[in-house]
C-alpha positions, 0 to 999 in steps of 0.5 A: 499499500502506498504512503499517504502524506499527512496534513501535518507533513504538508504544513510543515513544507509550506512552515519552512517555506516562510521562515526567516531563517537563513537556509538552502532557499530565499526567503520573502521580505515580508517575512523577515521583515515582521521577524525583526519587528516582532524580536525588536518589539521584544527587546532583542539587541538589533546588532544581533537580530541581524547577525541572526537573520543574516541581513546586511545593514542598508536592508536591515535599516530600511525594514527596522526603519519600516521604510522598505515598501517607499524605498524602491530598491529594497525589496531588489536588494534584498533579493540579491543579497539572497541569492548571493548568500545561497550561491546563486550569482557569485559575489 
């Protein structure tokens, strides 16, 4: 009898895709921005958050100040840096 996927395993794949932690895939800017805001609101140190989430200082400042939607290049810069981080683009 073939194995069946349970709904709990499907949910874990979806959750992994929406993780703010650095991994082998390009992360979503919105997910990383929300993680930064949550950690700052919890009182965590900004430098520690930046290092933990592996975000460049430029993008981190924009996300921290909530201005990434107003600055047209932040999403592009973030995606480029993510592709460099996972090795899709040579730096």
